[in-house]
N, C-alpha and C positions, 0 to 999 in steps of 0.2 A: 337217484341217486349219481349222477351223471352231469345232473346240474349244476348239485353242491360243487363238486371237482371244479366246474369252468367259474365257478362266482370265486372259487378258494385261488387258479389258476390268475383271474384278473385280477383279483386283488397286490397277489405278489406282483404283477406285472406293474401295477402301476406305483404302489412302494418304489421299484425302481426306478423309476423314472419320475419322482418326485420333484429331485431336484431339477428337472430340465423342462417340466410344464410350467407354465403361469398358476397363477394362483386359480385364474376363473374356468380352466382346463381342471385343476383339481375337485373345483363346487361341482362343475357339471358332475365327473364322476362318482361325488360322494352323492349327489343330489339321485343318480340314479339309482343307488343300492340303498338308497332310507326309503323304500316301500314306498314310493310313487312320490317323494319329495315334501311329504308332510313334516307338519313340527307339531310333536307334542305338547299341550301346556301342561300345565300345573298339577290339571285337577285328572288327569290321564286323559281327556280329549285333544283332538285335533283341534289347533289353528289353522286357520287359511289365509290368513291375512298377516301374521306375522312371518317378519323375514328369516330365513335360514343365518345364522351366523355361520360364515367362514372358516371353514378351520385350517390354521397355516402348515402345512407338512415339509415344503424346502428345508432343508438342513440350513441355509443358509440365515433360518433367523435365529439361530441359536448365537449367529456371532453380529446380525448385526438386529438393531433398534428403530422404529419405528413412532417420530417424534412430531408434533403439533407446533409450531411456531407462533407467534403472539400475532405475528397479522393472519395465520389462520392454514398457510402453506402446511403440505404434509411432506415430510424429510424423509431419508433413512438416513440412520446414522452408523458408521462403524465404528466398532464396540473397541477395537483397538486402536486405531488412530483417528478417531471421533470425527472423522470425514464426514460431509453431510452431503447426499446425492438426492436431485430431484425422484420423486415416487414415480415409479410409471402406472400410467394409464391401465395398463393392458395386465398388468399383475405381473409382465415378466419379472425374473430374477436373473437373466444374464451376465446384464454389467456389472450387479453384485459381486455375483462370483468370478466373474472377471477380477476386480479388486483386490478380494479376497485374497485369489492366487498370488495376488503382486506385494499385499500389505507387507512393506519391513516392518511395521510393528506388528504383526499376528505372527512373520517368521520367526521374532523373538521369543515370542512367549513360546511358542511350539517348539521353539531349540530350549527355552530353558525347559519346560517339562519333560523336554526325553534326556535332557542333560544324561540322567542314569542309564538312560534306555542303550542310546547309539556311541558307542566305543570306539577311539580307533588304538590299536595294538602302537607301543611305541617301544623299537628297539636301539638299545645302548648297548657301546661299546665297551665289553669289559674290560679289565686290567691286563696286568698282567699271565696272571693264567685263563686269559682269554676267552672265558665265560662270557655270553651276551646272556643280559638278561630283558624281562620284558615285560614291560608296563603297559596298562592304562589310559590316557587320556582322553577328554572331552571336546568336541570338536564345537566350538560356536562362529556362525557363519557370521552373524554380527559384528562379532567382536570383533575379527581376525584384522578386520582394514582398517580400523583405527590404530589398533599395537601394533601392525605394519607399518604407518604413516609413524606411529610414535618412535616405534625402534629407528627408523629412518633417520629420524630426525636427532633420536640421543646421539646416532652414529656421527651423522656429518658433522652437528655440534662438537665431538670430542674431537674430529679432523683439522676442522677450522681454528679451536683453541691452539691446536698446534702449529699451523700456521701462522698465527698469531703470535704464539711467543718465539718464532724467530725471525717476524720482520721486525724492523725500528719504529721508526714514528708511525701514526696513524694519522688519519685528518677524519676527522665526523660531520657529518652534516643530520640535520633533525628537524622535524615537522611533528605538528599536532591536525588531529581529523579527527571527526566526529560522523561517525558510519548510521544506517536508516535506524537503527535502536537506540540511536544517543547516547550510542558511549562513546568516549571521546579515548580514542589510540595515540600512541605514539609511536612515530618507527627511527630509528638509529639506525645509521649505513655507515661504513666503514670503510674507506679509502685507502688503499696502501700498494706501493711496489714490490711484487714478489721479487726470488732470487735469480730467475730469468729473466729481470725488467720488466716484466710485463706488468700493466696500472689493472689493479686487480679491485675488486666493490662489493661486499658481501652486505646483507640486511641479518645485523646483529641482534636485534629488538623490533617487537613489532608487538607493545602493551599497553596495556589499561593504565591514565592516569586519571586516579580520583580528584572528584574537587575538591575546592579550589584549584582554578587552572592559575596559578602564582608564578612566579620566576624560581621562587625559593622551592614548590613544590618539583616542576620542572626542572633546577640543578639537581634538586636530591635523586628521581626518577635516574635523572643521564650519570649521575656518581653509583649508583647501584649497578647500573649496567656495566659500568667500564669496572667495578671491580668486578662484577660476574665472569667477567669475559679476560679477567687479568691485565689490562692495556691502562690502567690508572697511572703509570706511569711513562705511556708513551701517545698518551694524544698529543698532538702538535698544533692543531687550529680547531674551530668548529664556526660550522657556517649553519648560519641559522636565517630567517624571514627578517621581517619588518615588523613584527608583533610588539607589543610593548612590556607584557613580560619576559622577551628576553634580552632588555638590557638588564632586568637584575639578574637573570639567571647567567648570564655569561660574566658579570660581576662574579655574582659569585663563584664562579668556576675558574676562577682569574684570568680570564681570557678575552679579546678585546678585535674580533673580527667579523665582521658581518658586513655584506655589499650589494647583495640582493635586494636594491631600494628602488623605487619607481621615481625616475627623479622629474618626467614630464607632466605626471599628472597634474597638478598647478599650474603649468605653462597654459594648457586647455583654458582656463581661468579666462584670460587675453580675449580671448574669442565670443566673450558675453553670450546673448541668449543666441548663437548661431548653432550649434551644437543641441542643444532644448527643441529650437525649432525643426532640424533634421531629425532627430529620434521622435516626435512624437509625429511628425508629418509620415516617414513610416510607419509607424506603428498605426495610424491611423488608414492607410494603403493596408495593410496587412488583416487588417480587424474585417475584411470582405474580400470576397474570391472578385464579384461584378466590379469594384474599386481597382481591384488587381488588372484586370480584363482592360479598361479604360485605359491605363494607367501604362499598358504594353501597347494599345493600339495608337499614343502617342509616339512612345519610345520607336514604331514601327517606320510610322510615317517622316520623320525625323531619321531614321537609317542611322539609329546607336547600334552598336556592334553589344552592348554590356546587357544580360541577362539576367543579373541577382541584385536584389540590395541587400545590406548590410543592415542589424539591428544593432548595435553596440551591449556589453556589459558595462555599464556603467563606471564602475570601480575598476575596471581592464582599458589604461591608457593605449594602451595597442590593439586593441578593440577598435574604440573608438576613431583610432585612428583612419580603419580600414574602412569604416562606417562611414566620415568624412569623403574619403580616397573613394569610395565607390558612390556616395550622393553626388560628389560634382561630376562626375558620367552623364547623373539625369537635372543636372540644374536645369536646362531648359524644358526640361519634361513635367518639371514641378509647378509653373507659373500656369501652362497650357492648360495643366488636369484642374488648377484651379477655377477657368474660366468654365469648365462642365459640371462642377461638384459645387456648390456653394459651403458645404459646409466644412472645404479644406480649408485652414486658413495656416500653413504651413508654407509659405513661402519668403526664401529672402535675398535680400535686394543681391546687385551686381556687386557691388563695394564689399557689403561682408561674402560673397563667395571669393572674392577674389584674396580677402583675408583667408577663409577658410583655404585656396590654393598655396598662396605661402608657406600657412601654417603646415602643411601638407608635405610640399616641398621639404622644409625643416626636420621634417620629423621623418621622413623616407630609412635620414642614416640609423636613427635610432629602432626604428621596426626591422631593422636589417642584420643589427649587432643584436636586438631581443630574440630576435630567432637563432639567431648562430648559439648565442648562453644559454638557449632553452632546447636543445636538441637533447635526443634521451642519452644520445653518447656526449656528455658531459664537458665541459670547458675544466683547464685547470688553470693554475697561474701563471704558467708561462706566455699565453699565450692572449692574456685578458691587458694586460698592458697597452698593447698595439691601438685595442679597439677605446680603451679610457684616451688615448693620447688622439683619439679620429673624434672623440667627443669632444672634447677639450678644442681644438683646433677650432672643428663648425660652431664652438662657442662664441669661443673669442673674435669667430667673423660676423657671426650675427649680433653680438653685443653693437657691430657700425652699421647694421641695416639701418636705410633709410625709412623703413619703417617701424612706427612707436608698438605696434602691438609685435612685432617680434623684437623689436630690443628687449620688451618688458618680458618676455617669453622667457627671450635667452638670458637679463639675466636672475631670474626666479631658478630657472635652473642650473645656472652658476653656483647661485650660490649654493643648494643642496649637494650640487659634483663635487665642492671643496670643502663641504663638510663630513660625506664619506667617504673623499680621496683621502682627507687626513685620516682617518680610521683604520685605513685599507694598505697605504703606502708601503710598508716597508716588506712587506711577506709577498704582495706581488711586485714590488722591485725585484727581490732578491729571487723569486721564481723567471723572470724574464734576464738578469746576468745569469743562469742557468741552463740558462738554452741555451745551446751552441750555435744557433742562428744569430741569435741574437748580443749576449755578452753584454759590457757595459756599453755600448757602441749604442745603444738603444738609450739606456736612462740618460747618456750626454743627451741625446738630440731629445729624447721627449721633457726630461724635467724642463728646459727652459719656454717650454710651449703653458706646459701645467704652470709653472710657477710662475712668480713674476722674476723680474732680472737682480734684482737683490738676491733671491730666496734662493733662486735653484741650484747656485755652487753651495750653498750653507747645506741642500740636502740631498746633493748630489757625494756632498762628505762625507756625510750622517750615516747612508746605504752603504760607503764603500767599509765604513770603521765596524758597521755591525756584520756583515758580511767575514769581516775578517775575523772578528770575535767570535761568531759562530763557527766559524771553522774551526778557531784553536781549540773552541766548546772542544768538539766532535774528537778532535786529535788529543787532547789530554783526557778526556773517558779512556782510552786505548793503550795510550803510551805511559809505562812507569819505567821500565830499564832496559833498554834496545839500543844497539848499534846505531851507527850513521845509515846505512845502511839498510837497514830493519825499519827505522823510521823512515823513510823516505817511503819506501812500500806501504807501510801504515797511513804514512799522511796521504799518499793518493789515493788509498782504498777509500778513504773514510772521508774524502772530498764528494766520490761515489755516494754514499750513503749519506751524505748530506744531501745534495742532487735528489736522490730517490725520495724524501722527505717530504722537502719541498716538494718537489714539482707533482709532487700525489695530491697535495693539495686545493680541494676542489672549489671554483666562485659561486657556485652557485647549489640552491637546497631540490632543483631536478632532481635527481637522483632520488632523493627520498620520497620525492610528491609521485614519483611515477608508482611507488610500494601501495599508494592510495587506490589509485585502480584496479591492483590483485585484490586489494583488500576490498574495494566496492562488490567486486566479482562473486569472493569468497562469502562474504557477509550479508548476501542477498535476502528477502523477504523469507524466503521458504529456508534457511537458515539460522534464522533469528534467536533461536535457543542454545548456539552454541557458544561454550564459555570463552572468555578472553586468553584461557594456557591452550584451547583448542586454533583459537588463531594463531596465535602467536606460532604456536608449532606448525600450520598451515603458510604460513605464508614466509615464514623463514628456511623452511627445509624447502620449499618451492625456490626459492632466491639458490639456494646451498648446490638443489640439484643441476637449477639450469647451469651455475657460472661451472659447475665439474665437466658437465658436456659440450662445454660452449651453445650451450642454445642463448638465444638472445630473446629481449620482449618484445611486442609488437612497437612499433616507435608512437611518438610524443602523440604525432599527429592521431592516433587512430583509438586512444586510449577514451573508452567510453566511461571514465567516471565524471561525473560534475563539476569537479575544480578545473577539468580542462577546456569547459565549454567555454568561450570567452565573449561568442558571439553568434546571431543568428540568421540566416544566409535565406532572404527572402525570395524564394523562388520565378519569375514573372510566367504567367501561363504560356506553354507551349503554344496552343495552338498560335499566337502573333509573335514567335521568337522566330528572327528569321533562321 
């Protein structure tokens, strides 16, 4: 009798420890309790050769399932989130229990099942009779975060609509981006100056654009955005990139402002095959650590200070410039390396390197200006005319350069400059005039350089006429019947309003492109199932909250979105660095 009691107590103890024990421990205990561990056959006899089937006791198997993959590998699958785990060779189940404890899908399922069981008392203040009512409501942990985000998004959108209602003109930048899930998104960013004369930027939409991606579809999406925000009559300019569909889009929206173009790309054609030789040579070296080691040895022998080669993105002129500039520093290393590596056929002549050096000197100012206009603190219309003047002055100078390839490059770039300047000159000129540092003096100084001798006076007079015409429109919109003194005050106030509208116009789409950096982090591979509505709520809400509290995003240089990576740095081995 005492022995039976001990057996019962041991069984109870084993059941309590079942979740903590491995399957082997459970099997050993069962064998001990099975009269010597023998298996009984179908005729009631004992089969000493048949292996006893393991009986799983752990409670995790109510929520986990063993799977055999096509390659024969055994995995354990969570029945809630479908995540697969490696099958333990010892039979331990601790890792599965830890997963179930933190599994969000399991928590949601448990929360749904216990919705009727777990309720919280809600106190509602009474009316004039002072009676307070008590009601029940169910708390859903998994849904609360999403609802909080949606609630914040809705509240902040209402605030922003109210702010936009009280502003004057609004400038727009927009761009398209495809996520890792092959979904095309459009970002629409609004720029305006508030009542305190602070330049503001807000992401208005981060929405899905269905195919086909034509100018008409893009224009229609933009129009819906403007109507939704109530700014369809306030948009003063739209800044876009050089995608072909934008020509149709801008015509469709009856706007004609686009500046972000690459003037320099065609100019590289004057270098012939030098660019390809440098690019392929760097690729060859970068494919082998031993090659880089030998290259670094020669660099050290020549006592060169540079430590990095740069491999460009062929479609980005500025990264090609950086590659050539870095290659110049190693021009004496390339031929010496070719002497010890018969497979290295990427050596330029001294004359070709001379051409590269002249081109890099020429393009240095363009690279400087590109850095200026591509910063996260984006430039506006008032400061860009000065930079355009510097570019045109340089192009005019290089058009007379003694080297034919420089003259050819300058000529090609001048043609594109004149085309794009002709599309954008009015707005940029007005912005410069309204900047109190420049006023009309910059126009008088810059136009004779930008235009030829006969055209400059004509365009200067045209800009003046447009300025006064625009100013009178602002005044006429607000002056109906006032005394002369009142009219004078109104004229001054609406000169301020006109300046605010024009000076808030951005000259690049950088502000919109930077939103794609955040988009890449929000819609990563682990969040591939988010709806486009949720993506927009997260991206726009984040932008509004940051603006509300004065929080800055990371600088453009630190963005980790693929579009911002324009070149690859090839680091020479440290053991041979100075």
